[in-house]
N, C-alpha and C positions, 0 to 999 in steps of 0.2 A: 367575153371575145375578145380576139385581139385588136388591137388599133396599134396605132403609130408609134404610142408610147410605151407600148407592153398589154397586159391583160387588162382589159376592162372586167370590173367584178361588180356586179348590181346586187345589192341588198333590199329584200322585201321584208322588213319586220315585221310580225304577227301584229295586223289590225293594227296597221301602223305605229307602234310603239316600241319605244326602246326602254326598260328597266333602268334604273342609275345602273347596276352593273354592265347591264348590254351595254349602254352609252360610252360609261368609262372602259368597257372591256374592247370596243370597237374603234375608241380610239386610238391605245393602245396598239393595236393590230396594224391601224393604217400608220403610225408612226413608225414601224418594226417595216412590214410587210410593201407599201406600198406610197405613193406622192404624201405628202402629211395631209390632206385637204380632203375632205367629201363633198363629191355634187351632190344637192339636195332637187328631186327631179320633179317631172310635173306629174306625175304619177303618183310621186311621197312618197317613192323610192329615196337609198342611196347608190353611190357609185365610188367605188375608189378606182383611180386611175396609177400606173406606171407597174403595178405586180410583175414583177421577172418572172420565168418559167420554174428557174428556181426554188422561187418564195411560196408559188401560187399552193403546194400543197399544204404547209405549214398555213398559210392565211386561212383555207378552208377546213383547216382541223380547229383554227381558231376560233371558227364561225359557228363549227358545231357543237363546240363547247361552250358556246354563249346561248343556244338554241336559236342560230339565225339561218340554220339552213334548213331545206324542207329533204323526205329521203330522199327524191330523185328529180332530177332536171324536169322531166313532165309533169309533177304534179305542182314544180315549182311556177312553171310555167302558165297552168292552166288558174294560180292563187293570185288574180292582179283583185285585189281587191282595197277601192279606195275609201277612207272613212272618213266621216267627218269629224273634226277633231275636237267640237267644243263639247264632246257627249260626259258623261256626270257616272261616277262608278253607280255599279249596279243599273244602268239605265237600260231602256232596250236597244239603243246602239248598239253599244259592245257587244251585247248578247248573240243580235241579228250578226255582225261581223265576224264572231267569231265562229257562230253557226256555220254562217256562209265559207269564211276558209277553211274551217275540215272541208263542210263536203266536193267543196273542189279539189282539195287534195286528195279524195277518195272516190271523184268522178272519173276512174279509166277511161269510163265506157266515151268521153265527150271528147271528140278532136276539135281545137278549138283555134283559130288564126292567135300568131304569138300576140300580139297587142289587145287581144279583148279584153274589156275590164268591166268590172261592176261600182258600184258607188254606193255604200251603206249611208245615205243620208237622211238620219231620220230625227233629224232635231226641230225644234220647235217649229221652222221653216227651214226651205230646202239653201243649204251653202253649196253646193258642188254642181248645179248645171253648166256654169261654165266650163266644169274641171273633164276632162277626155272620159267616158265610162258608156257603154253598149248596153249596159243592162241594169235598172235604177232601181231602186226602191227609198220611196220616203213614206214620211206618216199622213195618215189620213185618218185624223180621230184617233177612235183606239186601236183601230187597225192599220196594216202599211200597204201601200201601192206600191205593185212592182210592173215595171214597163219597160219597154223596149225603146232604147233611144232613137228621136226621131217622131216616134208616137205622139198623140194626142189623149191615149188612154192606155189603160192597162186593168189591172185585175186586183182590187184589194181581197185580203188575206189575213188573217190571225198571226200577231209577231212571230210566233214560232212554227208559223209555217211557212214565213216568208224566203229562208234560204235554200229552200226544195223548190220552192215556185222559182228563185229567180234560176237556180240549176235545169229545171226542166225547161225555161224558156231558153236559155243558155243551148241547152240538149236540140230543140226546137230550131234552132238557127242553125246549129251543126247540121243536121238532118238534111235540112231543105234548102238552106242557101249560103253554107260556107263554100260552096265550091264554086259561086259565080262573086259574092260579096266578100270583101275583108271585114265590114265593118256593120254591125246591126243595124245603122242609120241609111245604108243603102239599101241592105233590104227590107226594108218598111217603106224603104221609098220606091218602091217597086214591085211593092204590092205582098208582100211576102206573108205578114204577120194573120194569124187567122183570126177571126171572130172574136173569137174565148177567147183571146188577148186583147180586147177591146173596150171592154164590159164599162169600164169607171173611169172618167175623165181626170186629167193633169191638172191639178189645180195653176192657173194662172198664180204667178208670184215677182214681184221686183227685182230686177237685177241687183243681187249683193256684192258687195266687194269685201275683203277682209281689212280691215282696222288694225293699225298695229297698237299694242298696249293690253294694259290687264285686262283679265276676262273673268268669267265664275271660276274658272279651271286651271287657271296660269297665267301666263306672258307669253303675248303672240310675239314674236321678233323676226323681221327681217333679216333675209340672211344674203351681203352682198355679192351680188352678180352667181347668186344661188352656190358660191364655196364656202364651206364650212370645216374653217380648221380643224385639223383634230384635237388641236391643244383645248378650242372653245367647246366643242363637244364635250370632252371629258371635262370642262368646268360645271355646264350643264349638269352633265350625271350627277355631278356630285353634290348637287342640289337637290335634285328629284327627276321621277321620268320626264321623258321627250316624246311629243307626239308628232310626229311628220305632218308636213299637210301638200298640198299640189300649187301653193302659191308662192315659193321660195322664199320658206318662212318656215321656223319651228314654235311648236308651244311646249315650254318649261313649265312642269308642274311645280316645281319646287322654288323657283326666281320670288322673292318679295319686293327686289327695288331695283336698278335699272345697275349694271355692271359693268367695267371698263372692258370691251372685247372689241378690239375696231371691227370683226369682218359683221359684230350685229349693227342692226337697223333698227329705229327707236322711233323714226321722224316719216310722215308718211310722204313728205316734201324730196326728201332724201330720191337724189338718181337712180341710187344702185337700188334701190326698194322699185323703181318704178323702167328700169331695163332689165330687158333680157337677152340673155348672150351667149353663146354655146361656146365647146370649148377650142375650136379655132385650132390652127396650127400651133405648136407640132404636133399635138396631138391628136386631132383626129385628121388621117389622110384624107375626107374629103372637101376640105376647108382648102380656098383659095389663099389663105393668108389669116395673118392673127387677126383674134378678136377680141381681147381683153382687154390691151390697149387702145382700140380705136375705142371701146365702150368709157372706159378710162377719160379720154379725151375728149368724147361728145358729152359728159356729165356735167359739166359748167354751162352751156349752151341749152342744155334740156328745161323746155320751161315748165313750171312748179306745176300743171296739173297734164300734163303730157304722158304717154308712155312708148317707151323705144326699144324695136327688136333689132340688133346687131348679131348680122349670122354670117358663118363663111362660106356657106353654099346655099343650095338652090331647096335643101332638105326641109330646112324651120326647126330642126330639133330644139331649142328652146325655148320655141311658142308655137302654140296652136293658134289660130285664129287670126285675122286681119289686126294690123295696128301700124304706126308710124316704122316702116321699115329702112336697114342700111346692110346692104348685103355688100361684101368685098367681092371684087371681079378681078379679072385680069390685067386691067391698067390703072384699078383703084378702088376708089369707094362707088357704088350705085345706090341712087338713091330711087328706093319703091316706091315712097307716098306712103297713103294709108293703105295698107297692101299683104297679101301672103306672102311666104318667101321666095316663092315660087314665079311670082308676078315679072313681067317685065320693065326692065330698070323705065323709070321715066329721065334720067341724066346718069351718065356714066363717068369714071374717069375723074372722078372729085376728089378733094383734099379731105383731112378731118376740117379743114375750117372753111369750106365747100359748102360742107353737110351742116356745121354748127350755124353758118348762117341763113340754112335752110330751116333750121330747127328754131331760129328766133322769129321768124316769119311764121309759125304756125298759128293759126285761132283755134281756140276752142270750137 
């Protein structure tokens, strides 16, 4: 899409994974044809900004050569597959994600809203329930549970049937509810889900939050403000594959110990890990002002337990759901309290120091 600072190019790596060659190649393309940093999104995608009209064809050709382009825009639009990043080579997660991605690419008869997405969350426990998804696949013993977001039950199927079942559920939504509802949870809430898709209960699971550090498959690293310099991506790619996450973090398969990269976050109490911030001006035409410098200024004030959302407008692109929220307004900063980005302001016309004092008064 065309943004205030040039073309914004979204990249959806297959199954949320960049091979070492893809990571280094993508970094080189960013340095040559775009702003030399990438945005890690809540959908585990990457975005390049500042691409010129003249440079766009060369960038697209480079992405094609790296295997990072779908055959056409419609196939790319359907293939919104979020993958829990802790999968092991050869386990069911990657196989299901691969099959689902391929099935969606080929599902030319399914007309889905652009942001409708799928979550392949088939680890030993659900990791992605706080992430945005409309059709979810989770482990249920030896079977997999496919269910609609917002539903309390779904349908258990064999692992090799899960991808097609998920597409069937999306097709059902497309045929009977997509004209009235943009998200599956709204359709479910309106009573649109048939009884045969409510046979097997969704298991209760305690809320899970990502923990930075070493895992069984690599290092989970926070990305400061969600902005990943191309040079840092290249460094990670030189060490191994890179898995994307919806948490403003990446999982580096090859990293063995900490590396000196300013954009990477290693500690959970780092305010750059606990602050979601949108692009703001000058890159976004919707924003009422700059946001990155506001987030930087508020960082020292943020309590070590709290999470903050700094948004340039009421759309809330950087964070879904309520949290402590600051919005850039017409006459200064607006304090929304614990709220969504489109909530009414509790106080307006504030300075960064005013907001900082409010943050210091927060209670867990």
